[in-house]
C-alpha positions in Angstrom: 0.3 -0.3 0.0 2.9 2.2 0.8 4.7 1.7 -2.5 1.6 2.3 -4.4 1.0 5.5 -2.8 5.0 6.7 -3.0 4.3 5.6 -6.7 1.1 8.0 -6.9 3.6 11.0 -6.0 5.4 11.0 -9.7 1.6 12.2 -10.8 1.5 15.2 -8.1 1.1 18.3 -9.9 4.5 20.3 -10.6 6.6 16.8 -10.8 8.0 17.3 -14.0 7.5 13.9 -15.3 3.8 13.2 -16.4 4.2 14.8 -19.3 7.9 12.8 -20.3 5.7 9.4 -18.8 2.8 10.2 -21.0 4.7 11.2 -23.7 6.9 7.8 -23.7 3.8 5.6 -23.1 2.3 7.2 -26.2 5.0 6.5 -28.3 4.7 2.8 -27.2 1.2 3.2 -28.6 2.2 4.7 -31.8 5.0 2.1 -32.2 2.1 -1.4 -31.4 -0.4 0.3 -33.8 2.4 0.3 -36.6 3.6 -2.8 -35.7 -0.3 -4.3 -36.2 -1.2 -2.8 -39.2 2.4 -3.8 -40.7 1.4 -7.5 -40.1 -2.5 -6.7 -41.6 -3.3 -7.2 -45.3 -3.3 -4.0 -47.1 -2.0 -2.0 -50.0 1.3 0.1 -50.1 -0.4 2.9 -48.3 -1.1 1.1 -45.6 2.5 0.1 -45.5 3.7 3.3 -45.7 1.4 4.8 -42.9 2.2 1.6 -40.6 6.0 2.8 -41.2 5.3 6.0 -40.5 3.7 4.8 -37.2 6.5 2.6 -35.8 9.2 5.5 -36.6 7.2 8.2 -35.0 6.3 6.2 -32.2 9.9 5.1 -31.7 11.1 9.0 -32.0 7.9 9.8 -29.5 9.1 6.9 -26.9 13.0 8.2 -27.0 12.5 11.8 -26.6 9.8 11.3 -23.6 12.3 8.7 -21.8 15.2 11.0 -22.7 13.2 14.2 -21.4 12.3 12.3 -18.0 15.6 11.4 -17.2 16.7 15.3 -17.7 13.9 16.0 -15.8 14.9 13.9 -13.0 18.8 14.2 -13.3 18.2 18.4 -13.0 17.2 17.5 -9.4 19.7 15.1 -8.2 22.5 16.6 -10.4 21.3 20.0 -9.3 21.4 21.3 -12.7 24.6 20.5 -13.4 23.5 17.6 -16.1 26.3 18.9 -18.6 28.5 18.2 -15.5 27.5 14.6 -15.2 28.5 13.1 -18.5 32.5 14.1 -17.6 31.4 12.9 -14.0 30.5 9.4 -14.8 33.6 9.7 -17.4 35.8 10.4 -15.2 34.5 7.7 -13.0 34.6 4.6 -15.3 37.8 5.4 -17.4 40.3 6.6 -14.4 39.1 3.4 -12.0 40.6 1.3 -14.6 43.8 3.2 -14.1 46.8 1.5 -11.5 47.0 1.5 -7.8 49.1 3.9 -6.8 50.6 4.5 -3.7 52.4 8.0 -2.7 54.4 8.1 0.6 55.2 11.7 2.1 53.9 15.0 3.3 54.2 18.6 2.3 53.4 20.5 -0.4 55.7 18.2 -2.4 53.2 15.2 -2.0 49.9 17.3 -2.7 51.1 18.6 -5.7 52.1 15.3 -7.0 48.6 14.3 -6.2 47.5 16.9 -8.3 48.9 15.5 -11.6 48.1 11.7 -10.7 44.0 11.8 -9.8 44.0 12.7 -13.7 45.3 9.3 -14.3 43.7 7.1 -11.8 41.1 7.1 -8.5 43.1 4.2 -7.6 45.1 6.5 -5.4 46.5 6.4 -1.8 48.4 9.0 0.0 50.3 7.7 3.2 51.2 10.9 5.0 53.3 11.4 7.9 51.8 13.1 11.4 55.0 14.1 12.8 54.2 17.9 11.7 54.7 20.2 15.2 54.8 24.2 13.6 52.4 26.4 13.1 48.5 25.5 12.9 48.9 21.8 13.0 51.6 21.9 16.0 49.3 24.7 18.0 46.0 22.2 17.3 47.9 19.2 18.2 49.0 20.4 21.7 46.2 21.9 22.8 43.2 19.5 21.4 45.9 16.5 21.7 44.8 15.3 18.3 47.4 14.3 15.4 48.6 17.4 12.9 46.1 17.5 10.1 47.9 20.1 7.6 49.5 17.7 5.4 46.7 15.7 5.6 44.5 18.2 4.8 46.3 19.3 1.6 46.2 16.0 0.1 42.7 15.9 0.7 42.5 19.4 -1.3 44.5 18.3 -3.9 42.6 14.9 -4.3 38.8 17.0 -4.4 36.3 16.8 -7.0 34.0 18.8 -5.2 33.3 22.7 -6.0 36.3 24.8 -6.1 34.6 27.2 -3.1 34.5 23.9 -1.0 38.3 23.7 -2.0 39.1 27.4 -1.1 37.2 26.8 2.5 39.3 24.1 3.1 42.4 26.2 2.5 41.0 29.3 4.0 43.6 30.8 6.6 42.0 33.2 9.3 43.7 36.9 9.6 46.9 37.5 12.4 44.3 40.2 13.8 41.9 37.3 14.8 42.1 34.8 17.8 42.0 32.1 15.2 44.9 33.7 13.6 46.7 31.3 11.3 44.5 28.6 11.4 43.2 27.0 8.3 39.5 26.3 8.2 40.2 22.7 7.0 42.6 22.2 10.0 39.8 23.0 12.2 37.3 20.8 10.6 39.4 17.6 10.9 40.2 18.4 14.3 36.2 19.2 15.0 35.7 15.7 12.9 38.2 13.6 15.2 36.5 15.2 18.7 33.2 13.9 17.2 34.4 10.6 16.0 36.7 10.4 18.7 39.3 8.6 16.0 41.5 10.6 13.8 41.1 8.0 10.8 37.5 8.2 10.7 38.1 11.9 10.5 39.8 11.6 7.6 37.3 9.3 5.9 34.9 11.6 6.7 36.4 14.3 5.5 37.3 12.8 2.4 33.5 12.5 1.7 32.8 16.4 2.3 35.4 16.8 -0.2 34.4 14.3 -2.9 38.3 12.9 -3.1 39.6 10.8 -6.3 41.5 8.2 -4.1 42.3 7.8 0.1 44.3 9.7 2.3 45.5 8.3 5.1 48.0 8.7 8.1 51.0 6.3 8.4 50.3 6.0 12.0 47.7 6.7 14.6 50.1 6.8 17.2 50.9 10.7 18.4 55.0 10.5 17.4 57.6 13.0 17.6 60.4 13.3 15.2 63.8 13.9 16.5 67.3 14.3 14.9 70.8 13.2 15.5 73.2 15.9 14.3 76.9 15.0 13.3 78.5 16.5 16.5 76.0 14.2 19.0 73.6 16.6 19.7 69.9 15.8 19.1 66.8 17.8 18.7 63.7 16.9 19.0 60.6 18.6 17.1 60.0 18.4 13.6 59.7 22.2 13.2 62.9 22.6 15.3 65.0 20.3 12.9 65.5 22.8 10.1 66.7 25.3 12.1 69.8 23.6 13.3 72.9 24.2 11.4 74.9 20.9 12.0 74.4 18.1 9.4 71.9 15.2 10.3 73.2 11.9 11.1 70.2 10.3 11.4 66.6 10.5 12.3 63.9 8.8 14.2 60.9 8.9 15.7 59.7 9.2 20.0 58.2 6.5 20.6 61.0 4.4 18.6 57.8 1.4 18.1 54.4 2.9 16.5 52.2 0.7 15.0 51.3 1.7 11.2 47.2 1.8 10.3 45.7 -1.0 8.6 44.9 0.9 5.6 48.4 1.9 4.6 49.8 -1.9 4.9 46.5 -2.8 3.0 47.2 -0.2 0.0 51.1 -1.3 -0.1 50.5 -4.8 -0.4 47.9 -3.8 -3.7 49.9 -1.5 -5.1 51.3 -1.6 -8.5 53.4 1.2 -7.6 55.0 3.1 -4.9 56.2 6.3 -5.0 58.1 7.9 -2.4 58.3 11.9 -2.4 58.7 14.5 -3.5 59.3 16.1 -0.5 61.8 17.3 2.5 64.0 13.9 2.8 64.2 13.7 6.5 61.1 15.5 7.9 58.3 14.4 5.1 59.3 11.3 3.7 61.7 9.3 6.1 59.4 9.4 9.1 56.7 7.4 7.2 59.3 4.8 6.6 60.2 4.5 10.3 57.2 3.5 11.2 57.2 -0.4 12.2 56.2 -2.7 9.3 56.1 -0.1 6.9 59.8 -0.9 5.5 59.4 -4.8 5.1 55.8 -4.1 3.6 57.4 -1.9 0.5 60.1 -4.1 0.3 58.3 -7.6 0.2 55.9 -5.8 -2.5 56.0 -6.6 -6.1 54.9 -3.2 -6.7 57.0 -0.9 -9.0 59.0 1.4 -6.3 60.0 4.9 -7.5 61.8 7.9 -5.7 61.5 11.4 -6.9 64.1 13.6 -5.1 63.6 16.7 -4.9 65.1 19.6 -7.2 66.5 22.2 -4.8 68.3 21.4 -1.4 67.1 22.4 1.8 68.9 24.4 4.1 70.2 22.9 7.0 68.9 19.5 6.1 70.4 18.7 3.0 72.8 21.2 2.1 75.4 20.4 -0.7 73.1 17.2 -1.1 74.0 15.3 -4.6 70.7 13.0 -6.0 72.8 10.4 -4.9 73.4 11.6 -1.6 69.5 11.8 -1.0 68.8 8.0 -2.1 71.8 6.9 0.3 69.9 9.0 3.5 66.9 7.2 2.1 68.2 3.5 2.2 70.5 4.4 5.1 67.7 4.7 7.2 65.8 2.0 5.5 66.5 -0.7 3.1 68.0 -0.9 0.3 65.3 -2.9 -1.8 62.8 0.1 -0.8 63.3 1.6 -4.2 64.0 0.8 -8.0 63.6 3.9 -10.1 65.1 6.9 -8.8 63.8 10.2 -10.8 66.0 13.1 -11.2 65.7 16.6 -13.0 68.2 17.8 -15.6 66.7 21.0 -16.5 68.7 24.2 -15.4 66.8 26.4 -13.4 66.7 29.9 -14.5 69.3 32.5 -13.0 66.4 34.9 -11.8 65.0 32.2 -9.6 68.1 31.3 -8.3 69.4 34.1 -7.1 65.8 34.4 -5.0 66.7 30.5 -3.4 70.3 31.5 -3.2 69.2 33.9 -0.6 67.5 31.1 1.4 70.6 28.6 1.1 69.0 26.9 -1.5 70.4 25.6 -4.5 69.6 22.6 -7.4 70.2 19.5 -6.4 72.8 17.8 -8.7 71.9 14.8 -10.8 74.8 12.6 -10.5 73.2 9.5 -12.3 76.1 7.4 -12.6 76.6 7.4 -8.4 73.2 6.4 -9.0 73.4 3.9 -11.7 76.6 2.4 -9.4 74.3 2.1 -6.4 72.3 -0.4 -8.2 69.2 1.7 -9.3 67.6 2.6 -12.5 67.1 6.5 -13.2 65.3 8.6 -15.0 66.5 11.9 -15.9 64.2 14.5 -17.5 63.0 17.6 -17.0 60.2 17.5 -14.3 60.2 21.1 -13.0 57.8 23.7 -13.4 59.6 27.5 -13.0 56.8 30.0 -13.2 57.3 31.2 -10.1 58.7 28.5 -7.5 60.9 25.7 -8.7 58.7 22.8 -8.4 57.9 19.6 -9.7 55.4 19.7 -12.2 52.8 17.7 -11.2 51.8 16.3 -15.1 55.2 15.7 -16.3 55.9 13.7 -13.0 52.8 12.0 -13.4 53.1 11.2 -17.0 56.6 9.2 -16.2 55.5 7.6 -14.0 52.6 5.8 -15.8 54.7 5.0 -18.2 56.9 3.5 -15.9 54.4 1.6 -14.8 53.2 0.5 -18.3 56.6 -0.1 -19.2 57.3 -2.5 -16.3 54.3 -4.1 -15.6 52.5 -3.3 -19.0 49.2 -5.0 -17.9 46.7 -2.0 -16.7 44.6 -0.1 -18.7 45.8 3.1 -17.8 44.5 6.3 -19.4 47.6 7.7 -21.8 46.8 11.3 -21.3 43.0 12.7 -21.6 41.3 13.7 -18.6 38.4 14.1 -19.8 35.9 13.4 -22.0 36.9 16.5 -24.0 40.6 15.8 -24.2 39.8 12.2 -25.4 37.4 13.4 -28.0 40.4 15.5 -29.1 42.8 12.7 -29.1 40.7 10.4 -31.3 40.9 12.9 -33.7 
């Protein structure tokens, strides 16, 4: 009885369904009449009339159904019917892409994700939670939560929602307010953590709000602190303080030293077709994830292609005078030589105008000493992979294309989109 009453609601005034429903029914009736007359005995005029009824019935049925569906989609998709085609294309097309795990933190990780999401939705970002500076550090100390900053940046990078929502999550309150320095996204994730009682579930809920392509997971749910032991034996405790000490870093470690990884992180690594380390700060964004128990073991035993994307500029007081091979040595010294198979380095010179700016910050281009990396036993990809518009950054599209090419070249069994990230782009590619 209830289902019958629900059905009758389609006949209410203003539903904008009845006219198209009746049009479709009329089309069926016309088609039926045409079919009946076509089988009846008669002359040429009767046959022509029956064919016209058949054709008219089909057209009437087609337009009736099409307009009824469109009327319904205008409600469901809130008027963005044209966007629906793009959405279906992306979901069906990109879900066939390879499973890629990207490990790191900071702006380098979020930049790469912006490029990779145009090739696959099977993305997982495993993000460091050792940050203790800025807004994240204040929220961590005041509310006893994991730092949300790097997580927020990755969520926004993978977001498939309205630009306004992305701007909202990145909005930072002015310095003359009580919330000075905090971003709305950090506050949102912190509030969700308190509501759900779990940081990981808070990230999952935030992912739904932003309708992200892929997954973002913390490397651990343990409240860890990053520590650095320097060449002179001194120790610096706290991620934000490490870059303030000019003495070279001998090693970094986590406190507590043993912390469990998240289950989602281990699952993503086991199922991955490719695992990408970086780009990002070597000591404070990439390696901290690898110091979490079982993470390195999972990566080494994985059958996935393992890629390390080397930084394009050195970082003052962290990787001063480091060449690409020095980055690799530091990485494997802290982990395992099997952590990486392919090293990606930049070969494009940095414009002098930008060099002057970076020189003031004691940052210089990382030398791509390919032969030394090959001598360590690793494959090297040396290409122009940077963008130099305002800053020296990895070009997300260039790096993403190279990663996809490496996956296809080394595995050769994935249905991977080679270039187009939209229905229009695909149509242009087909010519």
